[in-house]
PDB file of N, CA, C and O in Angstrom, chain B, residues numbered from 101:
ATOM      1  N   UNK B 101     115.352 292.202 209.667  1.00  0.00           N
ATOM      2  CA  UNK B 101     114.236 291.939 208.791  1.00  0.00           C
ATOM      3  C   UNK B 101     113.067 291.466 209.653  1.00  0.00           C
ATOM      4  O   UNK B 101     113.212 290.576 210.491  1.00  0.00           O
ATOM      5  N   UNK B 102     111.959 292.055 209.438  1.00  0.00           N
ATOM      6  CA  UNK B 102     110.771 291.684 210.209  1.00  0.00           C
ATOM      7  C   UNK B 102     109.821 290.907 209.306  1.00  0.00           C
ATOM      8  O   UNK B 102     109.401 291.397 208.258  1.00  0.00           O
ATOM      9  N   UNK B 103     109.493 289.701 209.722  1.00  0.00           N
ATOM     10  CA  UNK B 103     108.543 288.881 208.983  1.00  0.00           C
ATOM     11  C   UNK B 103     107.288 288.703 209.823  1.00  0.00           C
ATOM     12  O   UNK B 103     107.351 288.592 211.047  1.00  0.00           O
ATOM     13  N   UNK B 104     106.165 288.678 209.155  1.00  0.00           N
ATOM     14  CA  UNK B 104     104.900 288.413 209.838  1.00  0.00           C
ATOM     15  C   UNK B 104     104.797 286.916 210.104  1.00  0.00           C
ATOM     16  O   UNK B 104     105.476 286.111 209.467  1.00  0.00           O
ATOM     17  N   UNK B 105     103.943 286.558 211.047  1.00  0.00           N
ATOM     18  CA  UNK B 105     103.783 285.152 211.418  1.00  0.00           C
ATOM     19  C   UNK B 105     103.397 284.297 210.208  1.00  0.00           C
ATOM     20  O   UNK B 105     103.899 283.184 210.047  1.00  0.00           O
ATOM     21  N   UNK B 106     102.517 284.811 209.366  1.00  0.00           N
ATOM     22  CA  UNK B 106     102.093 284.070 208.172  1.00  0.00           C
ATOM     23  C   UNK B 106     103.275 283.838 207.227  1.00  0.00           C
ATOM     24  O   UNK B 106     103.385 282.772 206.621  1.00  0.00           O
ATOM     25  N   UNK B 107     104.149 284.825 207.103  1.00  0.00           N
ATOM     26  CA  UNK B 107     105.323 284.672 206.243  1.00  0.00           C
ATOM     27  C   UNK B 107     106.270 283.615 206.807  1.00  0.00           C
ATOM     28  O   UNK B 107     106.837 282.822 206.057  1.00  0.00           O
ATOM     29  N   UNK B 108     106.438 283.606 208.118  1.00  0.00           N
ATOM     30  CA  UNK B 108     107.285 282.596 208.760  1.00  0.00           C
ATOM     31  C   UNK B 108     106.681 281.212 208.558  1.00  0.00           C
ATOM     32  O   UNK B 108     107.409 280.255 208.296  1.00  0.00           O
ATOM     33  N   UNK B 109     105.362 281.094 208.676  1.00  0.00           N
ATOM     34  CA  UNK B 109     104.691 279.807 208.448  1.00  0.00           C
ATOM     35  C   UNK B 109     104.925 279.311 207.026  1.00  0.00           C
ATOM     36  O   UNK B 109     105.264 278.146 206.818  1.00  0.00           O
ATOM     37  N   UNK B 110     104.743 280.198 206.048  1.00  0.00           N
ATOM     38  CA  UNK B 110     104.945 279.805 204.644  1.00  0.00           C
ATOM     39  C   UNK B 110     106.399 279.429 204.377  1.00  0.00           C
ATOM     40  O   UNK B 110     106.676 278.461 203.669  1.00  0.00           O
ATOM     41  N   UNK B 111     107.325 280.201 204.948  1.00  0.00           N
ATOM     42  CA  UNK B 111     108.744 279.908 204.769  1.00  0.00           C
ATOM     43  C   UNK B 111     109.096 278.559 205.390  1.00  0.00           C
ATOM     44  O   UNK B 111     109.824 277.767 204.791  1.00  0.00           O
ATOM     45  N   UNK B 112     108.582 278.297 206.586  1.00  0.00           N
ATOM     46  CA  UNK B 112     108.822 277.012 207.242  1.00  0.00           C
ATOM     47  C   UNK B 112     108.273 275.852 206.432  1.00  0.00           C
ATOM     48  O   UNK B 112     108.940 274.828 206.282  1.00  0.00           O
ATOM     49  N   UNK B 113     107.056 276.002 205.905  1.00  0.00           N
ATOM     50  CA  UNK B 113     106.452 274.965 205.052  1.00  0.00           C
ATOM     51  C   UNK B 113     107.307 274.718 203.812  1.00  0.00           C
ATOM     52  O   UNK B 113     107.546 273.573 203.429  1.00  0.00           O
ATOM     53  N   UNK B 114     107.759 275.796 203.194  1.00  0.00           N
ATOM     54  CA  UNK B 114     108.571 275.683 201.971  1.00  0.00           C
ATOM     55  C   UNK B 114     109.873 274.951 202.263  1.00  0.00           C
ATOM     56  O   UNK B 114     110.272 274.062 201.510  1.00  0.00           O
ATOM     57  N   UNK B 115     110.533 275.321 203.348  1.00  0.00           N
ATOM     58  CA  UNK B 115     111.795 274.670 203.710  1.00  0.00           C
ATOM     59  C   UNK B 115     111.573 273.186 203.967  1.00  0.00           C
ATOM     60  O   UNK B 115     112.315 272.348 203.455  1.00  0.00           O
ATOM     61  N   UNK B 116     110.562 272.860 204.751  1.00  0.00           N
ATOM     62  CA  UNK B 116     110.291 271.454 205.064  1.00  0.00           C
ATOM     63  C   UNK B 116     109.936 270.671 203.802  1.00  0.00           C
ATOM     64  O   UNK B 116     110.445 269.569 203.597  1.00  0.00           O
ATOM     65  N   UNK B 117     109.076 271.225 202.964  1.00  0.00           N
ATOM     66  CA  UNK B 117     108.708 270.540 201.719  1.00  0.00           C
ATOM     67  C   UNK B 117     109.921 270.325 200.821  1.00  0.00           C
ATOM     68  O   UNK B 117     110.068 269.258 200.224  1.00  0.00           O
ATOM     69  N   UNK B 118     110.791 271.331 200.721  1.00  0.00           N
ATOM     70  CA  UNK B 118     111.994 271.201 199.895  1.00  0.00           C
ATOM     71  C   UNK B 118     112.941 270.141 200.450  1.00  0.00           C
ATOM     72  O   UNK B 118     113.528 269.370 199.690  1.00  0.00           O
ATOM     73  N   UNK B 119     113.091 270.102 201.775  1.00  0.00           N
ATOM     74  CA  UNK B 119     113.960 269.093 202.388  1.00  0.00           C
ATOM     75  C   UNK B 119     113.418 267.683 202.164  1.00  0.00           C
ATOM     76  O   UNK B 119     114.182 266.756 201.894  1.00  0.00           O
ATOM     77  N   UNK B 120     112.115 267.524 202.276  1.00  0.00           N
ATOM     78  CA  UNK B 120     111.496 266.212 202.051  1.00  0.00           C
ATOM     79  C   UNK B 120     111.626 265.817 200.583  1.00  0.00           C
ATOM     80  O   UNK B 120     111.961 264.673 200.278  1.00  0.00           O
ATOM     81  N   UNK B 121     111.362 266.756 199.671  1.00  0.00           N
ATOM     82  CA  UNK B 121     111.451 266.475 198.231  1.00  0.00           C
ATOM     83  C   UNK B 121     112.875 266.102 197.824  1.00  0.00           C
ATOM     84  O   UNK B 121     113.072 265.249 196.958  1.00  0.00           O
ATOM     85  N   UNK B 122     113.863 266.739 198.445  1.00  0.00           N
ATOM     86  CA  UNK B 122     115.263 266.455 198.120  1.00  0.00           C
ATOM     87  C   UNK B 122     115.783 265.230 198.871  1.00  0.00           C
ATOM     88  O   UNK B 122     116.948 264.857 198.736  1.00  0.00           O
ATOM     89  N   UNK B 123     114.910 264.611 199.660  1.00  0.00           N
ATOM     90  CA  UNK B 123     115.257 263.432 200.467  1.00  0.00           C
ATOM     91  C   UNK B 123     116.411 263.725 201.428  1.00  0.00           C
ATOM     92  O   UNK B 123     117.240 262.862 201.716  1.00  0.00           O
ATOM     93  N   UNK B 124     116.438 264.975 201.915  1.00  0.00           N
ATOM     94  CA  UNK B 124     117.435 265.384 202.905  1.00  0.00           C
ATOM     95  C   UNK B 124     116.978 265.021 204.316  1.00  0.00           C
ATOM     96  O   UNK B 124     117.797 264.864 205.221  1.00  0.00           O
ATOM     97  N   UNK B 125     115.658 264.889 204.494  1.00  0.00           N
ATOM     98  CA  UNK B 125     115.114 264.490 205.789  1.00  0.00           C
ATOM     99  C   UNK B 125     114.065 263.410 205.578  1.00  0.00           C
ATOM    100  O   UNK B 125     113.391 263.362 204.549  1.00  0.00           O
ATOM    101  N   UNK B 126     113.945 262.559 206.562  1.00  0.00           N
ATOM    102  CA  UNK B 126     112.909 261.535 206.583  1.00  0.00           C
ATOM    103  C   UNK B 126     112.178 261.705 207.912  1.00  0.00           C
ATOM    104  O   UNK B 126     112.755 261.505 208.981  1.00  0.00           O
ATOM    105  N   UNK B 127     110.915 262.074 207.830  1.00  0.00           N
ATOM    106  CA  UNK B 127     110.152 262.328 209.050  1.00  0.00           C
ATOM    107  C   UNK B 127     109.845 261.022 209.765  1.00  0.00           C
ATOM    108  O   UNK B 127     109.263 260.104 209.188  1.00  0.00           O
ATOM    109  N   UNK B 128     110.244 260.954 211.026  1.00  0.00           N
ATOM    110  CA  UNK B 128     109.952 259.779 211.841  1.00  0.00           C
ATOM    111  C   UNK B 128     108.790 260.044 212.781  1.00  0.00           C
ATOM    112  O   UNK B 128     108.171 259.116 213.302  1.00  0.00           O
ATOM    113  N   UNK B 129     108.504 261.317 212.992  1.00  0.00           N
ATOM    114  CA  UNK B 129     107.414 261.698 213.888  1.00  0.00           C
ATOM    115  C   UNK B 129     106.417 262.557 213.140  1.00  0.00           C
ATOM    116  O   UNK B 129     106.245 262.440 211.927  1.00  0.00           O
ATOM    117  N   UNK B 130     105.774 263.409 213.887  1.00  0.00           N
ATOM    118  CA  UNK B 130     104.772 264.291 213.303  1.00  0.00           C
ATOM    119  C   UNK B 130     105.411 265.379 212.455  1.00  0.00           C
ATOM    120  O   UNK B 130     106.469 265.916 212.785  1.00  0.00           O
ATOM    121  N   UNK B 131     104.749 265.682 211.370  1.00  0.00           N
ATOM    122  CA  UNK B 131     105.196 266.774 210.508  1.00  0.00           C
ATOM    123  C   UNK B 131     105.154 268.099 211.271  1.00  0.00           C
ATOM    124  O   UNK B 131     106.010 268.964 211.086  1.00  0.00           O
ATOM    125  N   UNK B 132     104.147 268.242 212.127  1.00  0.00           N
ATOM    126  CA  UNK B 132     103.981 269.471 212.903  1.00  0.00           C
ATOM    127  C   UNK B 132     105.164 269.764 213.810  1.00  0.00           C
ATOM    128  O   UNK B 132     105.532 270.924 213.995  1.00  0.00           O
ATOM    129  N   UNK B 133     105.763 268.725 214.375  1.00  0.00           N
ATOM    130  CA  UNK B 133     106.915 268.917 215.259  1.00  0.00           C
ATOM    131  C   UNK B 133     108.120 269.424 214.470  1.00  0.00           C
ATOM    132  O   UNK B 133     108.842 270.311 214.925  1.00  0.00           O
ATOM    133  N   UNK B 134     108.328 268.854 213.288  1.00  0.00           N
ATOM    134  CA  UNK B 134     109.437 269.302 212.440  1.00  0.00           C
ATOM    135  C   UNK B 134     109.208 270.739 211.987  1.00  0.00           C
ATOM    136  O   UNK B 134     110.131 271.554 211.978  1.00  0.00           O
ATOM    137  N   UNK B 135     107.983 271.036 211.616  1.00  0.00           N
ATOM    138  CA  UNK B 135     107.643 272.387 211.174  1.00  0.00           C
ATOM    139  C   UNK B 135     107.825 273.390 212.311  1.00  0.00           C
ATOM    140  O   UNK B 135     108.327 274.492 212.089  1.00  0.00           O
ATOM    141  N   UNK B 136     107.427 273.025 213.509  1.00  0.00           N
ATOM    142  CA  UNK B 136     107.589 273.912 214.670  1.00  0.00           C
ATOM    143  C   UNK B 136     109.064 274.187 214.946  1.00  0.00           C
ATOM    144  O   UNK B 136     109.434 275.307 215.297  1.00  0.00           O
ATOM    145  N   UNK B 137     109.907 273.166 214.788  1.00  0.00           N
ATOM    146  CA  UNK B 137     111.342 273.345 215.012  1.00  0.00           C
ATOM    147  C   UNK B 137     111.946 274.281 213.964  1.00  0.00           C
ATOM    148  O   UNK B 137     112.789 275.117 214.287  1.00  0.00           O
ATOM    149  N   UNK B 138     111.517 274.139 212.723  1.00  0.00           N
ATOM    150  CA  UNK B 138     112.010 275.013 211.654  1.00  0.00           C
ATOM    151  C   UNK B 138     111.580 276.452 211.917  1.00  0.00           C
ATOM    152  O   UNK B 138     112.379 277.379 211.784  1.00  0.00           O
ATOM    153  N   UNK B 139     110.317 276.637 212.289  1.00  0.00           N
ATOM    154  CA  UNK B 139     109.817 277.990 212.567  1.00  0.00           C
ATOM    155  C   UNK B 139     110.542 278.601 213.764  1.00  0.00           C
ATOM    156  O   UNK B 139     110.842 279.795 213.762  1.00  0.00           O
ATOM    157  N   UNK B 140     110.824 277.798 214.777  1.00  0.00           N
ATOM    158  CA  UNK B 140     111.552 278.298 215.949  1.00  0.00           C
ATOM    159  C   UNK B 140     112.958 278.746 215.560  1.00  0.00           C
ATOM    160  O   UNK B 140     113.455 279.750 216.068  1.00  0.00           O
ATOM    161  N   UNK B 141     113.595 278.003 214.660  1.00  0.00           N
ATOM    162  CA  UNK B 141     114.933 278.379 214.199  1.00  0.00           C
ATOM    163  C   UNK B 141     114.892 279.688 213.414  1.00  0.00           C
ATOM    164  O   UNK B 141     115.780 280.528 213.558  1.00  0.00           O
ATOM    165  N   UNK B 142     113.872 279.862 212.594  1.00  0.00           N
ATOM    166  CA  UNK B 142     113.723 281.101 211.820  1.00  0.00           C
ATOM    167  C   UNK B 142     113.521 282.281 212.765  1.00  0.00           C
ATOM    168  O   UNK B 142     114.149 283.326 212.596  1.00  0.00           O
ATOM    169  N   UNK B 143     112.655 282.121 213.749  1.00  0.00           N
ATOM    170  CA  UNK B 143     112.372 283.194 214.705  1.00  0.00           C
ATOM    171  C   UNK B 143     113.623 283.540 215.512  1.00  0.00           C
ATOM    172  O   UNK B 143     113.908 284.716 215.738  1.00  0.00           O
ATOM    173  N   UNK B 144     114.368 282.527 215.946  1.00  0.00           N
ATOM    174  CA  UNK B 144     115.598 282.771 216.706  1.00  0.00           C
ATOM    175  C   UNK B 144     116.609 283.540 215.865  1.00  0.00           C
ATOM    176  O   UNK B 144     117.292 284.429 216.372  1.00  0.00           O
ATOM    177  N   UNK B 145     116.706 283.201 214.586  1.00  0.00           N
ATOM    178  CA  UNK B 145     117.630 283.892 213.690  1.00  0.00           C
ATOM    179  C   UNK B 145     117.224 285.352 213.508  1.00  0.00           C
ATOM    180  O   UNK B 145     118.073 286.243 213.524  1.00  0.00           O
ATOM    181  N   UNK B 146     115.948 285.592 213.338  1.00  0.00           N
ATOM    182  CA  UNK B 146     115.445 286.966 213.182  1.00  0.00           C
ATOM    183  C   UNK B 146     115.717 287.772 214.449  1.00  0.00           C
ATOM    184  O   UNK B 146     116.127 288.931 214.370  1.00  0.00           O
ATOM    185  N   UNK B 147     115.495 287.175 215.604  1.00  0.00           N
ATOM    186  CA  UNK B 147     115.730 287.876 216.866  1.00  0.00           C
ATOM    187  C   UNK B 147     117.210 288.193 217.055  1.00  0.00           C
ATOM    188  O   UNK B 147     117.554 289.265 217.553  1.00  0.00           O
ATOM    189  N   UNK B 148     118.087 287.273 216.662  1.00  0.00           N
ATOM    190  CA  UNK B 148     119.527 287.523 216.761  1.00  0.00           C
ATOM    191  C   UNK B 148     119.932 288.674 215.850  1.00  0.00           C
ATOM    192  O   UNK B 148     120.751 289.512 216.227  1.00  0.00           O
ATOM    193  N   UNK B 149     119.363 288.714 214.656  1.00  0.00           N
ATOM    194  CA  UNK B 149     119.670 289.792 213.717  1.00  0.00           C
ATOM    195  C   UNK B 149     119.149 291.136 214.231  1.00  0.00           C
ATOM    196  O   UNK B 149     119.825 292.155 214.085  1.00  0.00           O
ATOM    197  N   UNK B 150     117.965 291.147 214.825  1.00  0.00           N
ATOM    198  CA  UNK B 150     117.416 292.387 215.387  1.00  0.00           C
ATOM    199  C   UNK B 150     118.259 292.878 216.560  1.00  0.00           C
ATOM    200  O   UNK B 150     118.473 294.081 216.708  1.00  0.00           O
ATOM    201  N   UNK B 151     118.734 291.961 217.387  1.00  0.00           N
ATOM    202  CA  UNK B 151     119.598 292.319 218.509  1.00  0.00           C
ATOM    203  C   UNK B 151     120.907 292.909 218.002  1.00  0.00           C
ATOM    204  O   UNK B 151     121.403 293.900 218.540  1.00  0.00           O
ATOM    205  N   UNK B 152     121.458 292.298 216.972  1.00  0.00           N
ATOM    206  CA  UNK B 152     122.688 292.801 216.367  1.00  0.00           C
ATOM    207  C   UNK B 152     122.471 294.215 215.827  1.00  0.00           C
ATOM    208  O   UNK B 152     123.324 295.085 216.000  1.00  0.00           O
ATOM    209  N   UNK B 153     121.348 294.440 215.183  1.00  0.00           N
ATOM    210  CA  UNK B 153     121.020 295.759 214.624  1.00  0.00           C
ATOM    211  C   UNK B 153     120.949 296.814 215.734  1.00  0.00           C
ATOM    212  O   UNK B 153     121.501 297.906 215.592  1.00  0.00           O
ATOM    213  N   UNK B 154     120.271 296.485 216.835  1.00  0.00           N
ATOM    214  CA  UNK B 154     120.162 297.430 217.958  1.00  0.00           C
ATOM    215  C   UNK B 154     121.532 297.736 218.557  1.00  0.00           C
ATOM    216  O   UNK B 154     121.849 298.891 218.840  1.00  0.00           O
ATOM    217  N   UNK B 155     122.342 296.694 218.747  1.00  0.00           N
ATOM    218  CA  UNK B 155     123.666 296.889 219.332  1.00  0.00           C
ATOM    219  C   UNK B 155     124.564 297.713 218.417  1.00  0.00           C
ATOM    220  O   UNK B 155     125.315 298.567 218.889  1.00  0.00           O
ATOM    221  N   UNK B 156     124.492 297.464 217.122  1.00  0.00           N
ATOM    222  CA  UNK B 156     125.298 298.227 216.167  1.00  0.00           C
ATOM    223  C   UNK B 156     124.895 299.696 216.184  1.00  0.00           C
ATOM    224  O   UNK B 156     125.752 300.579 216.144  1.00  0.00           O
ATOM    225  N   UNK B 157     123.608 299.955 216.242  1.00  0.00           N
ATOM    226  CA  UNK B 157     123.117 301.345 216.285  1.00  0.00           C
ATOM    227  C   UNK B 157     123.581 302.041 217.564  1.00  0.00           C
ATOM    228  O   UNK B 157     123.974 303.207 217.533  1.00  0.00           O
ATOM    229  N   UNK B 158     123.536 301.323 218.687  1.00  0.00           N
ATOM    230  CA  UNK B 158     123.984 301.892 219.959  1.00  0.00           C
ATOM    231  C   UNK B 158     125.478 302.214 219.917  1.00  0.00           C
ATOM    232  O   UNK B 158     125.895 303.288 220.350  1.00  0.00           O
ATOM    233  N   UNK B 159     126.276 301.291 219.399  1.00  0.00           N
ATOM    234  CA  UNK B 159     127.723 301.513 219.299  1.00  0.00           C
ATOM    235  C   UNK B 159     128.018 302.694 218.383  1.00  0.00           C
ATOM    236  O   UNK B 159     128.883 303.516 218.683  1.00  0.00           O
ATOM    237  N   UNK B 160     127.307 302.777 217.278  1.00  0.00           N
ATOM    238  CA  UNK B 160     127.498 303.893 216.354  1.00  0.00           C
ATOM    239  C   UNK B 160     127.194 305.215 217.052  1.00  0.00           C
ATOM    240  O   UNK B 160     127.971 306.164 216.941  1.00  0.00           O
ATOM    241  N   UNK B 161     126.080 305.287 217.765  1.00  0.00           N
ATOM    242  CA  UNK B 161     125.717 306.524 218.469  1.00  0.00           C
ATOM    243  C   UNK B 161     126.773 306.903 219.507  1.00  0.00           C
ATOM    244  O   UNK B 161     127.120 308.076 219.646  1.00  0.00           O
ATOM    245  N   UNK B 162     127.280 305.906 220.232  1.00  0.00           N
ATOM    246  CA  UNK B 162     128.324 306.173 221.228  1.00  0.00           C
ATOM    247  C   UNK B 162     129.579 306.719 220.566  1.00  0.00           C
ATOM    248  O   UNK B 162     130.182 307.671 221.062  1.00  0.00           O
ATOM    249  N   UNK B 163     129.974 306.121 219.446  1.00  0.00           N
ATOM    250  CA  UNK B 163     131.177 306.571 218.749  1.00  0.00           C
ATOM    251  C   UNK B 163     130.997 307.963 218.161  1.00  0.00           C
ATOM    252  O   UNK B 163     131.909 308.787 218.229  1.00  0.00           O
ATOM    253  N   UNK B 164     129.838 308.230 217.589  1.00  0.00           N
ATOM    254  CA  UNK B 164     129.591 309.553 217.015  1.00  0.00           C
ATOM    255  C   UNK B 164     129.585 310.618 218.106  1.00  0.00           C
ATOM    256  O   UNK B 164     130.102 311.717 217.903  1.00  0.00           O
ATOM    257  N   UNK B 165     129.005 310.299 219.258  1.00  0.00           N
ATOM    258  CA  UNK B 165     128.986 311.251 220.371  1.00  0.00           C
ATOM    259  C   UNK B 165     130.400 311.516 220.878  1.00  0.00           C
ATOM    260  O   UNK B 165     130.738 312.649 221.222  1.00  0.00           O
ATOM    261  N   UNK B 166     131.227 310.470 220.925  1.00  0.00           N
ATOM    262  CA  UNK B 166     132.604 310.623 221.396  1.00  0.00           C
ATOM    263  C   UNK B 166     133.447 311.437 220.417  1.00  0.00           C
ATOM    264  O   UNK B 166     134.398 312.105 220.822  1.00  0.00           O
ATOM    265  N   UNK B 167     133.102 311.381 219.138  1.00  0.00           N
ATOM    266  CA  UNK B 167     133.877 312.097 218.122  1.00  0.00           C
ATOM    267  C   UNK B 167     133.532 313.587 218.089  1.00  0.00           C
ATOM    268  O   UNK B 167     134.310 314.397 217.585  1.00  0.00           O
ATOM    269  N   UNK B 168     132.393 313.935 218.615  1.00  0.00           N
ATOM    270  CA  UNK B 168     132.003 315.344 218.639  1.00  0.00           C
ATOM    271  C   UNK B 168     131.797 315.908 217.247  1.00  0.00           C
ATOM    272  O   UNK B 168     131.103 315.312 216.424  1.00  0.00           O
ATOM    273  N   UNK B 169     132.402 317.058 216.986  1.00  0.00           N
ATOM    274  CA  UNK B 169     132.206 317.744 215.712  1.00  0.00           C
ATOM    275  C   UNK B 169     132.841 316.989 214.542  1.00  0.00           C
ATOM    276  O   UNK B 169     132.426 317.170 213.397  1.00  0.00           O
ATOM    277  N   UNK B 170     133.818 316.164 214.809  1.00  0.00           N
ATOM    278  CA  UNK B 170     134.462 315.393 213.743  1.00  0.00           C
ATOM    279  C   UNK B 170     133.540 314.353 213.126  1.00  0.00           C
ATOM    280  O   UNK B 170     133.818 313.831 212.046  1.00  0.00           O
ATOM    281  N   UNK B 171     132.457 314.056 213.804  1.00  0.00           N
ATOM    282  CA  UNK B 171     131.517 313.041 213.324  1.00  0.00           C
ATOM    283  C   UNK B 171     130.746 313.500 212.097  1.00  0.00           C
ATOM    284  O   UNK B 171     130.164 312.677 211.391  1.00  0.00           O
ATOM    285  N   UNK B 172     130.735 314.797 211.833  1.00  0.00           N
ATOM    286  CA  UNK B 172     129.972 315.325 210.694  1.00  0.00           C
ATOM    287  C   UNK B 172     130.510 314.810 209.366  1.00  0.00           C
ATOM    288  O   UNK B 172     129.771 314.732 208.384  1.00  0.00           O
ATOM    289  N   UNK B 173     131.793 314.460 209.330  1.00  0.00           N
ATOM    290  CA  UNK B 173     132.414 314.006 208.086  1.00  0.00           C
ATOM    291  C   UNK B 173     132.290 312.495 207.879  1.00  0.00           C
ATOM    292  O   UNK B 173     132.728 311.976 206.852  1.00  0.00           O
ATOM    293  N   UNK B 174     131.713 311.802 208.819  1.00  0.00           N
ATOM    294  CA  UNK B 174     131.609 310.342 208.765  1.00  0.00           C
ATOM    295  C   UNK B 174     130.387 309.925 207.946  1.00  0.00           C
ATOM    296  O   UNK B 174     129.301 310.488 208.091  1.00  0.00           O
ATOM    297  N   UNK B 175     130.588 308.927 207.084  1.00  0.00           N
ATOM    298  CA  UNK B 175     129.469 308.327 206.355  1.00  0.00           C
ATOM    299  C   UNK B 175     128.772 307.363 207.321  1.00  0.00           C
ATOM    300  O   UNK B 175     129.254 306.259 207.573  1.00  0.00           O
ATOM    301  N   UNK B 176     127.651 307.796 207.844  1.00  0.00           N
ATOM    302  CA  UNK B 176     126.946 307.054 208.888  1.00  0.00           C
ATOM    303  C   UNK B 176     126.569 305.645 208.444  1.00  0.00           C
ATOM    304  O   UNK B 176     126.738 304.693 209.207  1.00  0.00           O
ATOM    305  N   UNK B 177     126.066 305.500 207.238  1.00  0.00           N
ATOM    306  CA  UNK B 177     125.628 304.183 206.751  1.00  0.00           C
ATOM    307  C   UNK B 177     126.813 303.231 206.580  1.00  0.00           C
ATOM    308  O   UNK B 177     126.713 302.042 206.880  1.00  0.00           O
ATOM    309  N   UNK B 178     127.924 303.762 206.099  1.00  0.00           N
ATOM    310  CA  UNK B 178     129.111 302.921 205.916  1.00  0.00           C
ATOM    311  C   UNK B 178     129.652 302.465 207.272  1.00  0.00           C
ATOM    312  O   UNK B 178     130.033 301.307 207.442  1.00  0.00           O
ATOM    313  N   UNK B 179     129.679 303.380 208.223  1.00  0.00           N
ATOM    314  CA  UNK B 179     130.176 303.035 209.549  1.00  0.00           C
ATOM    315  C   UNK B 179     129.250 302.026 210.233  1.00  0.00           C
ATOM    316  O   UNK B 179     129.724 301.092 210.879  1.00  0.00           O
ATOM    317  N   UNK B 180     127.944 302.209 210.096  1.00  0.00           N
ATOM    318  CA  UNK B 180     126.984 301.263 210.671  1.00  0.00           C
ATOM    319  C   UNK B 180     127.186 299.877 210.064  1.00  0.00           C
ATOM    320  O   UNK B 180     127.157 298.875 210.779  1.00  0.00           O
ATOM    321  N   UNK B 181     127.388 299.820 208.766  1.00  0.00           N
ATOM    322  CA  UNK B 181     127.608 298.535 208.084  1.00  0.00           C
ATOM    323  C   UNK B 181     128.877 297.858 208.604  1.00  0.00           C
ATOM    324  O   UNK B 181     128.895 296.648 208.829  1.00  0.00           O
ATOM    325  N   UNK B 182     129.932 298.647 208.793  1.00  0.00           N
ATOM    326  CA  UNK B 182     131.190 298.093 209.301  1.00  0.00           C
ATOM    327  C   UNK B 182     131.005 297.534 210.714  1.00  0.00           C
ATOM    328  O   UNK B 182     131.522 296.463 211.033  1.00  0.00           O
ATOM    329  N   UNK B 183     130.273 298.254 211.548  1.00  0.00           N
ATOM    330  CA  UNK B 183     130.017 297.794 212.919  1.00  0.00           C
ATOM    331  C   UNK B 183     129.186 296.515 212.893  1.00  0.00           C
ATOM    332  O   UNK B 183     129.480 295.564 213.618  1.00  0.00           O
ATOM    333  N   UNK B 184     128.148 296.491 212.056  1.00  0.00           N
ATOM    334  CA  UNK B 184     127.302 295.295 211.954  1.00  0.00           C
ATOM    335  C   UNK B 184     128.104 294.095 211.467  1.00  0.00           C
ATOM    336  O   UNK B 184     127.940 292.988 211.980  1.00  0.00           O
ATOM    337  N   UNK B 185     128.970 294.309 210.480  1.00  0.00           N
ATOM    338  CA  UNK B 185     129.794 293.210 209.968  1.00  0.00           C
ATOM    339  C   UNK B 185     130.707 292.657 211.058  1.00  0.00           C
ATOM    340  O   UNK B 185     130.862 291.444 211.194  1.00  0.00           O
ATOM    341  N   UNK B 186     131.311 293.563 211.837  1.00  0.00           N
ATOM    342  CA  UNK B 186     132.215 293.125 212.902  1.00  0.00           C
ATOM    343  C   UNK B 186     131.444 292.358 213.980  1.00  0.00           C
ATOM    344  O   UNK B 186     131.886 291.299 214.427  1.00  0.00           O
ATOM    345  N   UNK B 187     130.296 292.892 214.396  1.00  0.00           N
ATOM    346  CA  UNK B 187     129.485 292.198 215.404  1.00  0.00           C
ATOM    347  C   UNK B 187     129.003 290.839 214.891  1.00  0.00           C
ATOM    348  O   UNK B 187     128.999 289.856 215.632  1.00  0.00           O
ATOM    349  N   UNK B 188     128.601 290.793 213.633  1.00  0.00           N
ATOM    350  CA  UNK B 188     128.123 289.533 213.051  1.00  0.00           C
ATOM    351  C   UNK B 188     129.233 288.487 213.051  1.00  0.00           C
ATOM    352  O   UNK B 188     128.997 287.316 213.347  1.00  0.00           O
ATOM    353  N   UNK B 189     130.434 288.919 212.719  1.00  0.00           N
ATOM    354  CA  UNK B 189     131.569 287.988 212.707  1.00  0.00           C
ATOM    355  C   UNK B 189     131.855 287.488 214.123  1.00  0.00           C
ATOM    356  O   UNK B 189     132.083 286.296 214.330  1.00  0.00           O
ATOM    357  N   UNK B 190     131.843 288.407 215.100  1.00  0.00           N
ATOM    358  CA  UNK B 190     132.099 288.022 216.492  1.00  0.00           C
ATOM    359  C   UNK B 190     131.038 287.063 217.018  1.00  0.00           C
ATOM    360  O   UNK B 190     131.346 286.139 217.771  1.00  0.00           O
ATOM    361  N   UNK B 191     129.786 287.285 216.618  1.00  0.00           N
ATOM    362  CA  UNK B 191     128.671 286.471 217.111  1.00  0.00           C
ATOM    363  C   UNK B 191     128.371 285.275 216.211  1.00  0.00           C
ATOM    364  O   UNK B 191     127.466 284.486 216.485  1.00  0.00           O
ATOM    365  N   UNK B 192     129.135 285.156 215.147  1.00  0.00           N
ATOM    366  CA  UNK B 192     128.961 284.064 214.182  1.00  0.00           C
ATOM    367  C   UNK B 192     127.549 284.055 213.603  1.00  0.00           C
ATOM    368  O   UNK B 192     126.881 283.022 213.541  1.00  0.00           O
ATOM    369  N   UNK B 193     127.117 285.254 213.179  1.00  0.00           N
ATOM    370  CA  UNK B 193     125.811 285.419 212.543  1.00  0.00           C
ATOM    371  C   UNK B 193     126.048 285.714 211.072  1.00  0.00           C
ATOM    372  O   UNK B 193     126.859 286.575 210.732  1.00  0.00           O
ATOM    373  N   UNK B 194     125.352 285.011 210.207  1.00  0.00           N
ATOM    374  CA  UNK B 194     125.439 285.264 208.773  1.00  0.00           C
ATOM    375  C   UNK B 194     124.342 286.253 208.414  1.00  0.00           C
ATOM    376  O   UNK B 194     123.160 286.011 208.659  1.00  0.00           O
ATOM    377  N   UNK B 195     124.756 287.377 207.825  1.00  0.00           N
ATOM    378  CA  UNK B 195     123.775 288.398 207.435  1.00  0.00           C
ATOM    379  C   UNK B 195     123.310 288.172 206.017  1.00  0.00           C
ATOM    380  O   UNK B 195     122.483 288.929 205.510  1.00  0.00           O
TER     381      UNK B 195
END
């Protein structure tokens, strides 16, 4: 999933505001530092998901090439989903 910087900013603000409203966090320092940490976590998560997507696509292409003509009968989307699920589990990424 690709989010624009403005969307990440709004999401970070929403998360921080919700945490403060629910009294889950008490800011001891600057609000900006907490917001920056939340945004960094969101960006890291997006990058991990994009990396997983690229790796799953590469593995799928390798497997389809190895299967040759038998690959024509494979449901590409289902196989890609299975590969992504397996990689996500191995990398402990929640999709």
